[in-house]
N, C-alpha and C positions, 0 to 999 in steps of 0.2 A: 861317594861320588865327588870328584874334585869340583871346585867352583869354576864357573865359566870366566875366562879372562876376557874382559871387555875393555876396549879402548874407545873413549869418546874423542873424536878427532877435533883438535883445538884449531879452529879456523881463524881465531882471533876476532870474530865478529858475532859471537853468541854468548848469551848467559847460560852457562852449562850446569849450574847448580841443580836445577830441578830435574834434569836428566840423570845427573849423578845420584841424587837422592833416590830416584826411582829404581836405579840399578842396585843401590845398596839395600833397598827394601826387598829386592828379589835375591839377595845374598850373592850377588855377583862380585867377582874380584875386579873392580872397575877403576880405571885411571883416566885422567884427561891428559892428552899428549899430542904433540905434532912430530914426535921423533919417529924416524923410519922404522927402527927396530920394534918399537911399541905397536906400531900399526901392522907390521908384517907378522908379528908373533901372537897377535890377539886371536882368540876364538871367534869373537864377534866385533864388529865395528859399528859405531853410531856416528852419523854426520848430522848434527843439529845446525840450526841457523835462524837468526832473526835479523831484521834490518833489510838492506838492499842487496839485490843480486850483484850489482856492480861492485860494491865493496867486498862482498863475500868472494866472488870469483877472483878479484884482484889479490886478496889476501891468500887464497888457496894457491894461486900461481907463484906469488912471492915466496911462500913457504915451501914450494916444490911438492905440494901435496896432490896435484892433479893426476900425475901418472900413478902415484901410489893408490889413489882411490879407484881410478879406472881399471887398474890391473889387480885389484883386491881379489883374493881367492876365497875368502871366508864370507859368510853372510854379513851384509852391510845394510843398515837401516838409516835412511835419510828422513829427517823430521822437519816439517813445515818448509822453510827456505831450503833446508838440506835436501828435501825431496825435489824441490824445483831445480836445484843445481844439478840433479841427475839428468835433466832434459837437454834438448839440443840448444835452446836459446831462451832468453827472457827478454820481453819487451819493456820491462820495468824502466830501463835506462832511457827509453824513448820519451818519457815524460819530461826529461831534461833536454830534449832536442837532439839526442845522440842516437846512434844506431843500436839495434838490439845487441845485448851482450851475449857472447858465446859461452855456453855452459859446458858440462862434462860430456854430453852426448851419449849417455849410457842407455837412456830410454827415449823412445820416439816422442816427438811433439814439442810444442813451444809453450811458454808461460806468458799469459796475456792478462791485461786488466779485465776484470770480470764485468760483464754486461748484465746489470740487475735492475731493469726498469721498475721504478716504484719502491725499490728496496735501498737500504743504506750500505755503504762500505766504510770501514772494513766489515766483512762477514765475520761476526764475532759472537761466540756463544756455542751452545750445544745444537748439533744437527745430526740427522740420521745418515747412516752409511749403508748403502745397498751393495750386496755382494752375492755371488753364486755358490760360495762355499769352497771354491777350488784353491784359493790362496791359503797356505798354511798359517798365516798370521791370524786367520779367523777361526781356527779350531775352537769349537764350543762357544763361538760368539755368533748369535743370531743376526741375520741380515735385518737391517732396520735399527740396529743399536745406535745409541747416541754417543758422539765423541765431541771434543771441544776444539773449536776453530778460532783463529785470529788471522785473517789474511784478506787482501784485496786483489791479488793476482792468483791465477789458477792455471793448472796444466790442462792442455787439451785431453779429450778422451781419445785414446789410441789403442793399438794392439797390445800394449803393455799395461793397460788399465786393468786393475784387479778389483776395484770397487769404485763406486761413484756417490756423489752427493749432489743434490739439486738445490740451488739458491739463486733464483733468477735464471740460471743456466745450469746445465749438468756438466760437472767437471770431474777430473780424476781425484778421488779421495785417497786411493792407494794404487801404487804401481809395483810391478814385479817383472824383472827380467833376470833369469838365472839366479845368481846369489845376491842380486840387488833388489832391495825393497825400499819403498818410500811411503810415508803418510803425510798428507797435507794437514791433517789435524794433529793435535798434540796428545799422544797417548799418555805422557807423563802427567798431564793435567786433566785426564779424563776419568778419574776415579777408578773403581774396581774393574770396569770393562777395559780401560786403558792398561791397567796393571796386568790383566789377563793377556792382552795383545802382546805386551812386552815380554811376558813369560813365554808365550808361544814363540816369539823371536829367539829367546835364549835357548829354547828347546829344539831349534832347527838342527 
């Protein structure tokens, strides 16, 4: 069986090495690229992200990646900020006194600062993910399994929510619409259970 061709989309605002190492451990033929041909010809796409939604969306548009991502035909996995960029908008920019930033609009809902009375932000560390087994990313992964998080903003629970986590509030831990998937947690930093989820993604 030939190796899966995976392109990690280079948005210019993420440390991509941990995702690349995870793909290499799964024996994928993985590259980091913003080239149109590498994105169109991949078997799978990964959209990682760290930092601010404002900077990420600005970079995506400057690199003319927005249309390529929205029109992707193959399975695409957004990770952390990469998942948030799949939503309609993010209120992260409002902390600087500006309007909410428009995101890619692939999944329903908006990204908002978490409301966690009595708890601290960022939400950092291991937490449980609850799911009903219908999302293929969770094949042979029990509901209630722990994954690793680092975030202060979270996506609403919507019709595209495939799994949730509760930390002061319940939020979307995983989203899925057609060939688009997203995880708020970092599967590449979540040990064997994260390795299994990434393998499930490659097996789609």
